[in-house]
Biopython code that builds the backbone (N, CA, C, O; Angstrom):
import numpy as np
from Bio.PDB.StructureBuilder import StructureBuilder

atoms = [
    (1, "MET", "N", (-62.518, 67.316, 51.666)),
    (1, "MET", "CA", (-62.547, 68.590, 50.968)),
    (1, "MET", "C", (-63.990, 68.986, 50.688)),
    (1, "MET", "O", (-64.850, 68.145, 50.428)),
    (2, "SER", "N", (-64.223, 70.261, 50.746)),
    (2, "SER", "CA", (-65.571, 70.740, 50.464)),
    (2, "SER", "C", (-65.792, 70.825, 48.953)),
    (2, "SER", "O", (-64.852, 70.717, 48.166)),
    (3, "ASP", "N", (-67.035, 71.018, 48.574)),
    (3, "ASP", "CA", (-67.372, 71.112, 47.154)),
    (3, "ASP", "C", (-66.697, 72.299, 46.489)),
    (3, "ASP", "O", (-66.239, 72.211, 45.350)),
    (4, "ILE", "N", (-66.642, 73.410, 47.213)),
    (4, "ILE", "CA", (-66.032, 74.614, 46.646)),
    (4, "ILE", "C", (-64.536, 74.396, 46.411)),
    (4, "ILE", "O", (-64.003, 74.806, 45.380)),
    (5, "ALA", "N", (-63.871, 73.761, 47.348)),
    (5, "ALA", "CA", (-62.437, 73.507, 47.206)),
    (5, "ALA", "C", (-62.161, 72.591, 46.018)),
    (5, "ALA", "O", (-61.194, 72.798, 45.285)),
    (6, "LEU", "N", (-63.005, 71.583, 45.827)),
    (6, "LEU", "CA", (-62.827, 70.677, 44.692)),
    (6, "LEU", "C", (-63.047, 71.402, 43.365)),
    (6, "LEU", "O", (-62.322, 71.164, 42.399)),
    (7, "ILE", "N", (-64.031, 72.271, 43.319)),
    (7, "ILE", "CA", (-64.289, 73.006, 42.084)),
    (7, "ILE", "C", (-63.156, 73.971, 41.783)),
    (7, "ILE", "O", (-62.740, 74.096, 40.631)),
    (8, "VAL", "N", (-62.653, 74.653, 42.800)),
    (8, "VAL", "CA", (-61.533, 75.578, 42.598)),
    (8, "VAL", "C", (-60.286, 74.814, 42.166)),
    (8, "VAL", "O", (-59.573, 75.257, 41.266)),
    (9, "LEU", "N", (-60.017, 73.682, 42.789)),
    (9, "LEU", "CA", (-58.863, 72.871, 42.413)),
    (9, "LEU", "C", (-58.995, 72.358, 40.988)),
    (9, "LEU", "O", (-58.045, 72.436, 40.209)),
    (10, "GLY", "N", (-60.160, 71.836, 40.644)),
    (10, "GLY", "CA", (-60.376, 71.341, 39.279)),
    (10, "GLY", "C", (-60.277, 72.446, 38.249)),
    (10, "GLY", "O", (-59.715, 72.246, 37.172)),
    (11, "SER", "N", (-60.820, 73.612, 38.570)),
    (11, "SER", "CA", (-60.743, 74.750, 37.642)),
    (11, "SER", "C", (-59.303, 75.208, 37.459)),
    (11, "SER", "O", (-58.893, 75.553, 36.350)),
    (12, "SER", "N", (-58.541, 75.212, 38.534)),
    (12, "SER", "CA", (-57.143, 75.633, 38.440)),
    (12, "SER", "C", (-56.319, 74.659, 37.599)),
    (12, "SER", "O", (-55.513, 75.078, 36.768)),
    (13, "VAL", "N", (-56.520, 73.378, 37.813)),
    (13, "VAL", "CA", (-55.791, 72.374, 37.027)),
    (13, "VAL", "C", (-56.190, 72.460, 35.557)),
    (13, "VAL", "O", (-55.334, 72.387, 34.676)),
    (14, "ALA", "N", (-57.488, 72.615, 35.289)),
    (14, "ALA", "CA", (-57.948, 72.733, 33.905)),
    (14, "ALA", "C", (-57.388, 73.998, 33.258)),
    (14, "ALA", "O", (-57.047, 73.990, 32.075)),
    (15, "ALA", "N", (-57.293, 75.075, 34.020)),
    (15, "ALA", "CA", (-56.738, 76.322, 33.482)),
    (15, "ALA", "C", (-55.253, 76.173, 33.164)),
    (15, "ALA", "O", (-54.783, 76.681, 32.146)),
    (16, "ILE", "N", (-54.521, 75.487, 34.021)),
    (16, "ILE", "CA", (-53.090, 75.277, 33.777)),
    (16, "ILE", "C", (-52.880, 74.450, 32.521)),
    (16, "ILE", "O", (-52.046, 74.790, 31.683)),
    (17, "ILE", "N", (-53.627, 73.373, 32.388)),
    (17, "ILE", "CA", (-53.511, 72.526, 31.193)),
    (17, "ILE", "C", (-53.964, 73.290, 29.958)),
    (17, "ILE", "O", (-53.338, 73.204, 28.901)),
    (18, "GLY", "N", (-55.051, 74.036, 30.096)),
    (18, "GLY", "CA", (-55.570, 74.790, 28.959)),
    (18, "GLY", "C", (-54.619, 75.864, 28.477)),
    (18, "GLY", "O", (-54.436, 76.024, 27.270)),
    (19, "ILE", "N", (-54.011, 76.602, 29.387)),
    (19, "ILE", "CA", (-53.093, 77.654, 28.954)),
    (19, "ILE", "C", (-51.808, 77.052, 28.391)),
    (19, "ILE", "O", (-51.202, 77.623, 27.485)),
    (20, "ALA", "N", (-51.392, 75.909, 28.921)),
    (20, "ALA", "CA", (-50.197, 75.253, 28.368)),
    (20, "ALA", "C", (-50.445, 74.830, 26.926)),
    (20, "ALA", "O", (-49.621, 75.090, 26.048)),
    (21, "LEU", "N", (-51.569, 74.184, 26.683)),
    (21, "LEU", "CA", (-51.891, 73.766, 25.317)),
    (21, "LEU", "C", (-52.251, 74.961, 24.443)),
    (21, "LEU", "O", (-51.930, 74.982, 23.255)),
    (22, "GLY", "N", (-52.910, 75.948, 25.022)),
    (22, "GLY", "CA", (-53.333, 77.108, 24.266)),
    (22, "GLY", "C", (-52.189, 78.001, 23.831)),
    (22, "GLY", "O", (-52.357, 78.817, 22.925)),
    (23, "VAL", "N", (-51.044, 77.866, 24.446)),
    (23, "VAL", "CA", (-49.870, 78.623, 24.038)),
    (23, "VAL", "C", (-48.938, 77.762, 23.187)),
    (23, "VAL", "O", (-48.344, 78.239, 22.220)),
    (24, "MET", "N", (-48.820, 76.492, 23.559)),
    (24, "MET", "CA", (-47.877, 75.618, 22.877)),
    (24, "MET", "C", (-48.313, 75.287, 21.447)),
    (24, "MET", "O", (-47.502, 75.361, 20.523)),
    (25, "LEU", "N", (-49.562, 74.930, 21.258)),
    (25, "LEU", "CA", (-50.003, 74.506, 19.933)),
    (25, "LEU", "C", (-50.022, 75.649, 18.911)),
    (25, "LEU", "O", (-49.578, 75.442, 17.782)),
    (26, "PRO", "N", (-50.515, 76.843, 19.255)),
    (26, "PRO", "CA", (-50.385, 77.931, 18.281)),
    (26, "PRO", "C", (-48.929, 78.311, 17.991)),
    (26, "PRO", "O", (-48.610, 78.719, 16.874)),
    (27, "ALA", "N", (-48.052, 78.183, 18.976)),
    (27, "ALA", "CA", (-46.636, 78.480, 18.731)),
    (27, "ALA", "C", (-46.050, 77.499, 17.724)),
    (27, "ALA", "O", (-45.291, 77.893, 16.838)),
    (28, "LEU", "N", (-46.397, 76.230, 17.858)),
    (28, "LEU", "CA", (-45.934, 75.240, 16.883)),
    (28, "LEU", "C", (-46.510, 75.520, 15.500)),
    (28, "LEU", "O", (-45.810, 75.391, 14.496)),
    (29, "ALA", "N", (-47.776, 75.902, 15.448)),
    (29, "ALA", "CA", (-48.402, 76.217, 14.162)),
    (29, "ALA", "C", (-47.758, 77.441, 13.520)),
    (29, "ALA", "O", (-47.569, 77.479, 12.304)),
    (30, "MET", "N", (-47.419, 78.449, 14.340)),
    (30, "MET", "CA", (-46.753, 79.632, 13.798)),
    (30, "MET", "C", (-45.368, 79.284, 13.242)),
    (30, "MET", "O", (-44.978, 79.765, 12.178)),
    (31, "GLY", "N", (-44.645, 78.457, 13.964)),
    (31, "GLY", "CA", (-43.333, 78.030, 13.484)),
    (31, "GLY", "C", (-43.425, 77.283, 12.168)),
    (31, "GLY", "O", (-42.609, 77.490, 11.271)),
    (32, "LYS", "N", (-44.417, 76.416, 12.054)),
    (32, "LYS", "CA", (-44.604, 75.672, 10.809)),
    (32, "LYS", "C", (-45.000, 76.609, 9.670)),
    (32, "LYS", "O", (-44.523, 76.455, 8.546)),
    (33, "ALA", "N", (-45.869, 77.578, 9.956)),
    (33, "ALA", "CA", (-46.293, 78.525, 8.924)),
    (33, "ALA", "C", (-45.124, 79.391, 8.453)),
    (33, "ALA", "O", (-44.967, 79.622, 7.254)),
    (34, "ILE", "N", (-44.314, 79.863, 9.380)),
    (34, "ILE", "CA", (-43.172, 80.696, 8.999)),
    (34, "ILE", "C", (-42.154, 79.875, 8.212)),
    (34, "ILE", "O", (-41.587, 80.362, 7.234)),
    (35, "GLY", "N", (-41.920, 78.638, 8.633)),
    (35, "GLY", "CA", (-41.000, 77.775, 7.897)),
    (35, "GLY", "C", (-41.479, 77.508, 6.478)),
    (35, "GLY", "O", (-40.688, 77.528, 5.535)),
    (36, "SER", "N", (-42.776, 77.259, 6.328)),
    (36, "SER", "CA", (-43.326, 77.027, 4.991)),
    (36, "SER", "C", (-43.249, 78.286, 4.132)),
    (36, "SER", "O", (-42.987, 78.208, 2.932)),
    (37, "ALA", "N", (-43.479, 79.449, 4.749)),
    (37, "ALA", "CA", (-43.395, 80.698, 3.989)),
    (37, "ALA", "C", (-41.960, 80.970, 3.536)),
    (37, "ALA", "O", (-41.738, 81.423, 2.413)),
    (38, "LEU", "N", (-40.997, 80.698, 4.398)),
    (38, "LEU", "CA", (-39.600, 80.895, 4.006)),
    (38, "LEU", "C", (-39.201, 79.943, 2.881)),
    (38, "LEU", "O", (-38.453, 80.313, 1.976)),
    (39, "GLU", "N", (-39.707, 78.719, 2.952)),
    (39, "GLU", "CA", (-39.437, 77.764, 1.876)),
    (39, "GLU", "C", (-40.065, 78.226, 0.565)),
    (39, "GLU", "O", (-39.448, 78.117, -0.495)),
    (40, "ALA", "N", (-41.291, 78.741, 0.636)),
    (40, "ALA", "CA", (-41.954, 79.240, -0.568)),
    (40, "ALA", "C", (-41.229, 80.466, -1.121)),
    (40, "ALA", "O", (-41.123, 80.628, -2.337)),
    (41, "LEU", "N", (-40.733, 81.325, -0.242)),
    (41, "LEU", "CA", (-39.977, 82.501, -0.689)),
    (41, "LEU", "C", (-38.667, 82.107, -1.367)),
    (41, "LEU", "O", (-38.241, 82.747, -2.328)),
    (42, "SER", "N", (-38.036, 81.056, -0.863)),
    (42, "SER", "CA", (-36.779, 80.634, -1.482)),
    (42, "SER", "C", (-37.016, 80.004, -2.849)),
    (42, "SER", "O", (-36.141, 80.044, -3.714)),
    (43, "ARG", "N", (-38.194, 79.426, -3.043)),
    (43, "ARG", "CA", (-38.499, 78.819, -4.347)),
    (43, "ARG", "C", (-38.998, 79.848, -5.357)),
    (43, "ARG", "O", (-38.663, 79.777, -6.539)),
    (44, "GLN", "N", (-39.800, 80.806, -4.888)),
    (44, "GLN", "CA", (-40.373, 81.809, -5.784)),
    (44, "GLN", "C", (-40.219, 83.205, -5.182)),
    (44, "GLN", "O", (-41.175, 83.746, -4.628)),
    (45, "PRO", "N", (-39.046, 83.782, -5.283)),
    (45, "PRO", "CA", (-38.840, 85.099, -4.668)),
    (45, "PRO", "C", (-39.656, 86.211, -5.333)),
    (45, "PRO", "O", (-39.894, 87.249, -4.715)),
    (46, "GLU", "N", (-40.080, 86.012, -6.565)),
    (46, "GLU", "CA", (-40.840, 87.058, -7.253)),
    (46, "GLU", "C", (-42.258, 87.214, -6.704)),
    (46, "GLU", "O", (-42.887, 88.249, -6.926)),
    (47, "SER", "N", (-42.773, 86.214, -5.994)),
    (47, "SER", "CA", (-44.129, 86.311, -5.421)),
    (47, "SER", "C", (-44.076, 86.634, -3.925)),
    (47, "SER", "O", (-44.898, 86.152, -3.145)),
    (48, "GLU", "N", (-43.110, 87.447, -3.546)),
    (48, "GLU", "CA", (-42.900, 87.770, -2.136)),
    (48, "GLU", "C", (-44.109, 88.480, -1.518)),
    (48, "GLU", "O", (-44.514, 88.146, -0.404)),
    (49, "GLN", "N", (-44.684, 89.446, -2.221)),
    (49, "GLN", "CA", (-45.796, 90.210, -1.667)),
    (49, "GLN", "C", (-46.994, 89.313, -1.347)),
    (49, "GLN", "O", (-47.599, 89.439, -0.283)),
    (50, "SER", "N", (-47.323, 88.434, -2.242)),
    (50, "SER", "CA", (-48.467, 87.541, -2.042)),
    (50, "SER", "C", (-48.224, 86.574, -0.888)),
    (50, "SER", "O", (-49.110, 86.340, -0.066)),
    (51, "ILE", "N", (-47.031, 86.023, -0.834)),
    (51, "ILE", "CA", (-46.704, 85.068, 0.231)),
    (51, "ILE", "C", (-46.700, 85.760, 1.589)),
    (51, "ILE", "O", (-47.233, 85.221, 2.558)),
    (52, "MET", "N", (-46.113, 86.929, 1.668)),
    (52, "MET", "CA", (-46.044, 87.637, 2.950)),
    (52, "MET", "C", (-47.422, 88.074, 3.421)),
    (52, "MET", "O", (-47.726, 87.992, 4.611)),
    (53, "ARG", "N", (-48.261, 88.539, 2.494)),
    (53, "ARG", "CA", (-49.617, 88.949, 2.871)),
    (53, "ARG", "C", (-50.396, 87.759, 3.423)),
    (53, "ARG", "O", (-51.056, 87.868, 4.456)),
    (54, "THR", "N", (-50.318, 86.632, 2.736)),
    (54, "THR", "CA", (-51.002, 85.424, 3.203)),
    (54, "THR", "C", (-50.435, 84.940, 4.527)),
    (54, "THR", "O", (-51.179, 84.481, 5.393)),
    (55, "LEU", "N", (-49.117, 85.042, 4.689)),
    (55, "LEU", "CA", (-48.478, 84.627, 5.943)),
    (55, "LEU", "C", (-48.971, 85.468, 7.108)),
    (55, "LEU", "O", (-49.303, 84.926, 8.162)),
    (56, "PHE", "N", (-49.025, 86.786, 6.937)),
    (56, "PHE", "CA", (-49.443, 87.643, 8.046)),
    (56, "PHE", "C", (-50.908, 87.447, 8.402)),
    (56, "PHE", "O", (-51.268, 87.522, 9.576)),
    (57, "ILE", "N", (-51.757, 87.199, 7.418)),
    (57, "ILE", "CA", (-53.164, 86.908, 7.717)),
    (57, "ILE", "C", (-53.277, 85.594, 8.484)),
    (57, "ILE", "O", (-54.035, 85.495, 9.449)),
    (58, "GLY", "N", (-52.525, 84.592, 8.055)),
    (58, "GLY", "CA", (-52.538, 83.306, 8.757)),
    (58, "GLY", "C", (-52.006, 83.410, 10.174)),
    (58, "GLY", "O", (-52.559, 82.804, 11.091)),
    (59, "LEU", "N", (-50.934, 84.176, 10.365)),
    (59, "LEU", "CA", (-50.382, 84.353, 11.708)),
    (59, "LEU", "C", (-51.357, 85.088, 12.620)),
    (59, "LEU", "O", (-51.448, 84.787, 13.811)),
    (60, "ALA", "N", (-52.080, 86.043, 12.065)),
    (60, "ALA", "CA", (-53.082, 86.750, 12.869)),
    (60, "ALA", "C", (-54.202, 85.799, 13.298)),
    (60, "ALA", "O", (-54.682, 85.874, 14.429)),
    (61, "MET", "N", (-54.611, 84.917, 12.408)),
    (61, "MET", "CA", (-55.656, 83.941, 12.763)),
    (61, "MET", "C", (-55.163, 82.974, 13.834)),
    (61, "MET", "O", (-55.904, 82.650, 14.762)),
    (62, "ILE", "N", (-53.933, 82.517, 13.716)),
    (62, "ILE", "CA", (-53.375, 81.604, 14.715)),
    (62, "ILE", "C", (-53.260, 82.304, 16.063)),
    (62, "ILE", "O", (-53.578, 81.715, 17.096)),
    (63, "GLU", "N", (-52.812, 83.543, 16.061)),
    (63, "GLU", "CA", (-52.654, 84.289, 17.307)),
    (63, "GLU", "C", (-54.007, 84.543, 17.972)),
    (63, "GLU", "O", (-54.109, 84.550, 19.199)),
    (64, "SER", "N", (-55.046, 84.753, 17.157)),
    (64, "SER", "CA", (-56.371, 84.981, 17.739)),
    (64, "SER", "C", (-56.863, 83.737, 18.484)),
    (64, "SER", "O", (-57.581, 83.862, 19.476)),
    (65, "LEU", "N", (-56.494, 82.555, 18.026)),
    (65, "LEU", "CA", (-56.870, 81.333, 18.748)),
    (65, "LEU", "C", (-56.236, 81.300, 20.140)),
    (65, "LEU", "O", (-56.886, 80.909, 21.110)),
    (66, "ALA", "N", (-54.987, 81.706, 20.237)),
    (66, "ALA", "CA", (-54.317, 81.750, 21.545)),
    (66, "ALA", "C", (-54.973, 82.788, 22.462)),
    (66, "ALA", "O", (-55.100, 82.563, 23.665)),
    (67, "ILE", "N", (-55.385, 83.911, 21.896)),
    (67, "ILE", "CA", (-56.032, 84.952, 22.704)),
    (67, "ILE", "C", (-57.401, 84.482, 23.182)),
    (67, "ILE", "O", (-57.769, 84.726, 24.331)),
    (68, "TYR", "N", (-58.166, 83.808, 22.311)),
    (68, "TYR", "CA", (-59.467, 83.261, 22.724)),
    (68, "TYR", "C", (-59.294, 82.259, 23.856)),
    (68, "TYR", "O", (-60.086, 82.236, 24.797)),
    (69, "CYS", "N", (-58.262, 81.434, 23.765)),
    (69, "CYS", "CA", (-57.984, 80.460, 24.817)),
    (69, "CYS", "C", (-57.690, 81.174, 26.131)),
    (69, "CYS", "O", (-58.187, 80.764, 27.180)),
    (70, "LEU", "N", (-56.898, 82.222, 26.089)),
    (70, "LEU", "CA", (-56.587, 82.984, 27.293)),
    (70, "LEU", "C", (-57.843, 83.603, 27.899)),
    (70, "LEU", "O", (-58.015, 83.574, 29.118)),
    (71, "VAL", "N", (-58.712, 84.156, 27.077)),
    (71, "VAL", "CA", (-59.936, 84.782, 27.576)),
    (71, "VAL", "C", (-60.836, 83.755, 28.264)),
    (71, "VAL", "O", (-61.374, 84.023, 29.338)),
    (72, "ILE", "N", (-60.999, 82.600, 27.661)),
    (72, "ILE", "CA", (-61.840, 81.564, 28.259)),
    (72, "ILE", "C", (-61.256, 81.081, 29.580)),
    (72, "ILE", "O", (-61.994, 80.847, 30.537)),
    (73, "ILE", "N", (-59.945, 80.933, 29.636)),
    (73, "ILE", "CA", (-59.309, 80.483, 30.878)),
    (73, "ILE", "C", (-59.447, 81.534, 31.974)),
    (73, "ILE", "O", (-59.658, 81.189, 33.136)),
    (74, "LEU", "N", (-59.329, 82.811, 31.618)),
    (74, "LEU", "CA", (-59.521, 83.855, 32.623)),
    (74, "LEU", "C", (-60.961, 83.886, 33.127)),
    (74, "LEU", "O", (-61.199, 84.163, 34.303)),
    (75, "ILE", "N", (-61.910, 83.608, 32.258)),
    (75, "ILE", "CA", (-63.306, 83.530, 32.692)),
    (75, "ILE", "C", (-63.487, 82.373, 33.664)),
    (75, "ILE", "O", (-64.158, 82.517, 34.686)),
    (76, "VAL", "N", (-62.895, 81.230, 33.351)),
    (76, "VAL", "CA", (-63.023, 80.059, 34.234)),
    (76, "VAL", "C", (-62.382, 80.337, 35.592)),
    (76, "VAL", "O", (-62.910, 79.913, 36.620)),
    (77, "LEU", "N", (-61.261, 81.036, 35.609)),
    (77, "LEU", "CA", (-60.575, 81.283, 36.873)),
    (77, "LEU", "C", (-61.252, 82.355, 37.727)),
    (77, "LEU", "O", (-61.377, 82.191, 38.940)),
    (78, "PHE", "N", (-61.685, 83.440, 37.105)),
    (78, "PHE", "CA", (-62.147, 84.573, 37.895)),
    (78, "PHE", "C", (-63.660, 84.733, 37.949)),
    (78, "PHE", "O", (-64.165, 85.429, 38.830)),
    (79, "ARG", "N", (-64.389, 84.118, 37.045)),
    (79, "ARG", "CA", (-65.853, 84.209, 37.058)),
    (79, "ARG", "C", (-66.407, 82.811, 36.785)),
    (79, "ARG", "O", (-67.127, 82.584, 35.812)),
    (80, "ASN", "N", (-66.054, 81.900, 37.660)),
    (80, "ASN", "CA", (-66.404, 80.501, 37.475)),
    (80, "ASN", "C", (-67.913, 80.293, 37.709)),
    (80, "ASN", "O", (-68.401, 80.508, 38.819)),
    (81, "PRO", "N", (-68.639, 79.882, 36.682)),
    (81, "PRO", "CA", (-70.078, 79.684, 36.848)),
    (81, "PRO", "C", (-70.423, 78.507, 37.774)),
    (81, "PRO", "O", (-71.515, 78.468, 38.342)),
    (82, "LEU", "N", (-69.513, 77.566, 37.925)),
    (82, "LEU", "CA", (-69.786, 76.431, 38.811)),
    (82, "LEU", "C", (-69.806, 76.849, 40.262)),
    (82, "LEU", "O", (-70.546, 76.269, 41.055)),
    (83, "LEU", "N", (-69.012, 77.843, 40.635)),
    (83, "LEU", "CA", (-69.033, 78.318, 42.021)),
    (83, "LEU", "C", (-70.358, 78.962, 42.368)),
    (83, "LEU", "O", (-70.840, 78.814, 43.490)),
    (84, "GLU", "N", (-70.950, 79.668, 41.436)),
    (84, "GLU", "CA", (-72.263, 80.275, 41.692)),
    (84, "GLU", "C", (-73.320, 79.203, 41.897)),
    (84, "GLU", "O", (-74.232, 79.374, 42.706)),
    (85, "TYR", "N", (-73.203, 78.100, 41.172)),
    (85, "TYR", "CA", (-74.155, 77.007, 41.304)),
    (85, "TYR", "C", (-74.027, 76.329, 42.673)),
    (85, "TYR", "O", (-75.036, 75.977, 43.283)),
    (86, "VAL", "N", (-72.806, 76.146, 43.154)),
    (86, "VAL", "CA", (-72.592, 75.474, 44.450)),
    (86, "VAL", "C", (-73.006, 76.378, 45.598)),
    (86, "VAL", "O", (-73.526, 75.895, 46.605)),
    (87, "LEU", "N", (-72.787, 77.681, 45.468)),
    (87, "LEU", "CA", (-73.079, 78.596, 46.576)),
    (87, "LEU", "C", (-74.567, 78.858, 46.759)),
    (87, "LEU", "O", (-74.970, 79.384, 47.797)),
    (88, "LYS", "N", (-75.391, 78.507, 45.783)),
    (88, "LYS", "CA", (-76.844, 78.736, 45.930)),
    (88, "LYS", "C", (-77.498, 77.770, 46.882)),
    (88, "LYS", "O", (-78.707, 77.842, 47.101)),
]
sb = StructureBuilder()
sb.init_structure("model")
sb.init_model(0)
sb.init_chain("A")
sb.init_seg("    ")
for serial, (resi, resn, name, xyz) in enumerate(atoms, 1):
    if name == "N":
        sb.init_residue(resn, " ", resi, " ")
    sb.init_atom(name, np.array(xyz, "f"), 0.0, 1.0, " ", f" {name:<3s}", serial, name[0])
structure = sb.get_structure()
């Protein structure tokens, strides 16, 4: 195999693993956050506004991690800096 083929293969495998983890782990974190918020709501229904506001801010932060992961993986796949180094 040539150097370019190895770099493309390695980048593709790393992207597959990265997107799998980048989607799976935030999904688990979101599920845990929603479960904890529902438990807190069942214990203290009078503080619903505060719990929901905090929950939505936390969910937005978790979702941004998944989006950052997607952006980095797309950069690795479509604008791979290692290919530019090998082609010089």
